[in-house]
C-alpha positions in Angstrom: -65.5 -29.9 -26.9 -65.1 -30.2 -23.2 -63.2 -33.5 -23.5 -60.9 -31.6 -25.8 -60.1 -28.8 -24.1 -59.3 -31.1 -20.8 -57.2 -33.7 -23.1 -55.2 -30.1 -23.7 -55.0 -29.0 -20.4 -53.5 -32.5 -19.2 -51.1 -32.7 -22.1 -49.9 -29.5 -21.2 -49.5 -30.4 -17.5 -47.6 -33.5 -17.9 -45.0 -31.4 -20.8 -44.8 -28.8 -18.1 -43.9 -31.3 -15.4 -41.4 -33.6 -17.6 -39.9 -30.6 -18.6 -39.3 -29.0 -14.9 -38.2 -32.4 -13.9 -35.4 -32.7 -16.6 -33.9 -29.1 -15.5 -30.6 -29.6 -14.0 -29.3 -27.6 -10.8 -27.0 -24.8 -11.5 -26.3 -25.4 -7.0 -23.4 -28.0 -8.3 -22.4 -25.7 -10.7 -21.8 -23.1 -8.6 -19.7 -24.9 -5.7 -17.4 -26.2 -8.4 -13.5 -24.3 -7.6 -12.5 -22.1 -10.7 -8.6 -21.7 -10.8 -8.1 -17.9 -10.9 -4.8 -18.6 -12.6 -6.0 -20.6 -15.4 -3.5 -22.8 -16.7 -1.1 -22.1 -14.0 -1.0 -22.5 -9.8 -0.2 -19.0 -8.5 -0.7 -15.5 -10.2 -0.7 -11.5 -9.8 -0.4 -8.4 -10.8 1.6 -5.9 -10.6 0.1 -2.1 -11.3 -2.4 -2.2 -13.8 -1.0 -3.7 -16.8 1.7 -6.3 -15.5 0.4 -10.0 -15.0 2.4 -12.3 -13.7 1.6 -16.6 -13.8 3.8 -19.3 -12.7 3.7 -23.5 -11.8 4.9 -22.8 -8.1 5.6 -25.2 -5.3 5.8 -25.0 -1.6 8.2 -26.4 1.0 8.3 -26.7 4.6 11.6 -24.9 6.2 13.1 -24.8 9.5 11.4 -22.8 12.4 7.8 -22.8 11.3 8.7 -21.1 7.7 6.9 -22.1 4.3 7.8 -21.1 1.0 5.6 -20.9 -2.3 8.6 -20.4 -4.9 9.3 -20.5 -8.6 12.6 -19.7 -9.7 13.7 -20.7 -13.3 17.1 -20.0 -15.3 16.5 -17.9 -18.5 20.1 -18.7 -20.1 23.0 -17.3 -18.9 23.2 -14.8 -16.4 19.4 -14.2 -16.8 17.1 -16.0 -14.7 13.3 -15.2 -12.7 11.8 -16.0 -8.9 9.5 -15.6 -6.7 9.4 -16.2 -3.2 6.7 -15.9 -0.9 7.4 -17.2 2.8 5.2 -17.7 5.9 5.6 -18.0 9.2 2.9 -20.1 10.7 3.7 -21.1 14.5 2.7 -25.4 14.6 2.2 -25.9 11.3 0.2 -24.4 7.9 -3.1 -23.2 8.8 -6.4 -21.5 7.1 -6.4 -17.7 8.1 -4.8 -14.3 7.0 -1.3 -13.5 7.3 0.8 -10.1 7.6 3.2 -9.1 4.9 6.0 -7.4 6.4 9.6 -6.6 4.6 11.7 -8.7 3.0 14.4 -6.7 4.8 13.0 -7.5 8.3 13.1 -11.1 10.0 10.0 -13.4 9.7 9.9 -14.1 13.6 6.6 -13.5 14.3 3.4 -15.9 14.0 1.1 -15.2 10.8 3.7 -12.8 8.9 4.7 -13.6 5.6 7.1 -11.9 2.9 6.9 -11.5 -1.1 9.7 -11.1 -3.6 9.6 -11.1 -7.4 12.8 -10.9 -8.8 13.8 -10.8 -12.9 16.7 -10.3 -14.3 16.8 -10.9 -18.2 20.4 -9.8 -19.8 20.8 -7.2 -16.9 17.2 -5.4 -17.1 16.4 -6.0 -13.6 12.8 -6.4 -12.2 12.8 -6.5 -8.6 9.4 -6.2 -6.2 9.2 -6.7 -2.6 6.0 -6.4 -0.6 6.0 -4.0 2.4 2.7 -4.6 4.0 -0.8 -6.1 3.0 -2.4 -9.4 3.2 -1.9 -13.0 2.7 -4.8 -15.4 3.0 -4.8 -19.1 3.2 -8.6 -20.1 2.0 -7.5 -23.6 2.0 -5.7 -26.6 3.0 -6.2 -30.1 2.9 -4.0 -33.2 1.8 -1.2 -31.1 1.5 -2.9 -28.6 -1.1 -2.9 -24.9 -0.2 -4.8 -22.3 -1.9 -5.1 -18.5 -1.2 -5.0 -15.1 -2.3 -2.6 -11.9 -1.6 -2.7 -8.3 -2.2 0.6 -5.7 -0.8 1.8 -2.3 -0.9 5.5 -2.8 -2.5 8.2 -1.1 -4.0 10.5 -1.7 -6.8 14.7 -2.3 -6.8 14.1 2.1 -6.6 12.1 2.6 -3.7 9.5 3.1 -6.2 5.6 2.4 -4.6 3.7 -0.4 -6.3 0.7 -2.6 -5.9 0.4 -6.2 -6.1 -3.3 -7.2 -6.7 -5.2 -10.1 -7.9 -2.9 -12.7 -6.0 -4.0 -16.4 -6.1 -2.2 -19.5 -5.4 -4.3 -22.8 -6.3 -3.9 -25.8 -5.1 -0.7 -25.8 -4.7 1.2 -29.3 -3.7 4.2 -30.2 -1.2 
């Protein structure tokens, strides 16, 4: 009887060691980045109801300025455009940038502007950030990731908020 109990306990011990050795670590899964914009690389919300997502690119401009943009003709006189401009002296860097109104000159280091514009057969949507922050969370191998949020106004001067703004692995 004693031998039978010892054999059972030994089998239980070996079985539990085998199962614990097969357990996959979640540590690697936790470290993987996920794209907050799904199948697009830039996204944001305007107010509580409107969500936008685009495949954007970024380019270097003169005077230490960098532009994240999307521009598409919708046919005829209709078009859609996103312009996000960043001023970063000495090259793009990880860090936080302050949004200023697009109507002011972008002359100071660590500032940014945001404008979304859509004209769909005369139905105009225009949103400009007035204040807020843009944070570059990762800049490596000419790929750019970050997030942003701002207080904005539409074409009629009505206050709006731009939230859940993300750009993910944009390529130059």
